[in-house]
N, C-alpha and C positions, 0 to 999 in steps of 0.2 A: 764633401756634401754636407757634413755637420756644420761647418762654418757658414756655408751658403744658407742653410735653414735657419741658423742663428741670426743672420742678417735679415732674412725675410721677417722673422718674428719681431726684431727690433724696429723695422720699418712699419710693420703693422701696428705695434704698440705706440709708436711716435704719431702715426696718423690718427689713431683713436684719441690720443691725448690732445692733439691739435684741434680736432673737430669739437671736442668738449670745450676747450679753452676759447676757441674763436666763435663758435655758434651757440652751443647749448648753455654754457655757464652764463654768458651775458643775457640770454633770453630768460633764464630762471631768475637771475638777479632783478631784472626789470619787472618780473611778474610778482615779486614779493611786495607786501605793503610798505616795508622799510628794509633797506639793505645798506649797511654802513660800508665804509672804505676798507679795503684789504680783505674782503670776504673771498674765500676759495671754496669751490664746490667740486668734489670728486666726481669721477665718471659714474654713469649708470645710476644716478639717484632717481628715486620715485617720489614725486611731490604731488600731493592732492590739495586743492584749494590754496594755492600760494598767496592769494589775497589775505589770508588769515595768518600769515607768517611774517614775523618781525625779527630782523637780524641786526645786531649791533656791529661794531667795528672789529676787524681781525678775527672773524669766525671762520674756522677751517672745518668743513664737513667732509669726512672721508668718503671713499667710493662706496657705492651700493647702499647709501643711506636711504631710509624710507621715512618721509615726513608726511603723515596723513592727518588731516583735520577737516572737519565738515563745518560745524557751527562754532567751535571753540578756537582759541588762538595758540600758536606756538610763539613764545617770546624769548629771544636769546639776547643776553647782554654782550659784553665785549671780551675779547681775548679768550675765546673758547676753542677747544680742539676736540674733534671726534675721531675715533678710529673707524675702520671700515665696518659696514653692515650694522649701523646704529638704526634702531627703529624708534620713532616717536609717534604715538597714536593718541589723539586727544578724545576719543570717544569709543563707545561700544554700541551694540545693537540692543534694541528693546526685544524682549522675549516674553512679555506679559500680556499681549493682546490676543484675546480668545478669537478663534475662528480665522486667524491669518497666519500664513507662513512667514517665518522670520525674514526670508529673502524679499518678501513683498512690502516690508516696513521701510518707509522712506525717511529722509532727514526731517521732513515736516511732522512726522509722527513721534519724533523723539521728545523726551522730557528733558528738563534743564540738567538733571543729574546724569544723563547719558553722555553729555559732552562737557568737558571741563578743560580750562587752559592748562598748558604745560609751560612753566617758566624756568629758564636756565639762567642763573645770574652770572656775573663776571668771573673770569679766571677759573674756568671749570674744564676738567679733562674727563671726557666720556670714552671709555675703552671700547675695543672691538666687540661687536655682537651684543651690545647692550640694548635692552628694551625698556623704554620709559612710557608708562601708561598715563591715562588721563588724570588731571588734577594734581600732578606732582610739581613741586618746586625744588629745584636742585640749587642748594645754597652756594653763595660766593666762595671761591677758592677750594671747592671740593673736588674729589676724584671718585668716579664710579668705575670699579674694576671690570675688566672684560667678562662678558657672558652673564652679567647681572640682569635681573628683572626688577625694575624700580616701580613700586606701586604705592610708596609713601614718600613724604618729603625727606630730602637729604639735608642734614645740618651743614651750615657753613664750615669751611676749613676742616672737613672730615673725609674719611675714606670709607666707602661702602662697597660691599661685595656680596654676591650670592643670589639665590633664587628662593624667596624674595630677598632683595638687597637688605642687608643689615649693616649697622655701623661696625667697622673693624677697629678703627682708632681715630684719634684726632690727627690732623696733618701737622699742626703747630700747637704749642701752648698758648695761653691767652697773652702772655708777654711777647712771645714770638709773633703773634698775629699783629699786635700793635706796632712792633718794629717793622714787620713786613709791609704793613700799610703805609707807615711813615716813609720807608725807603722807596716804595712804589710811587707815592705822591711826589716825592722829591725828584725821582728820576723822570717823571712826566714833566715837571717844571723845567728841567734842564734841556728838554727837547725843543 
């Protein structure tokens, strides 16, 4: 019985993955403003206003990601990986209008500072359960550790962790960054 149930589970998981790969992922990719080659989108992602989302090449978005934007943009570079359950939210609600319930305030009522772009540069790894809030720029080559809440910019080639996320250390020295970029540029030319 145990083997039988194990096979049923595997069939169910395979069919869910197939539905995502054949139907859901291509529809999502087509709905983004830009979507480069080699983009992979995990199952059960929640995307709002995909016309405000721009993806570079080789972006891998883990399952259960939430990408919410209303007026602002989510802009991702190339060669980015997300763990599962990553949240990117480019805005928040107004709460300063007298005589109105917050739930009644619409996008048209928002101020410019209520929605701000989120930019994720090239070669970034975002760990599981990370929350990235409005106005944040995640610098090239950086890592954001699992469970972090990012409400300020992340420096290039650095590692951030915590709630709120703070710099833990640099990923490379300045000399190593130069060598890394040189090696990466030369490996691209060889392809």
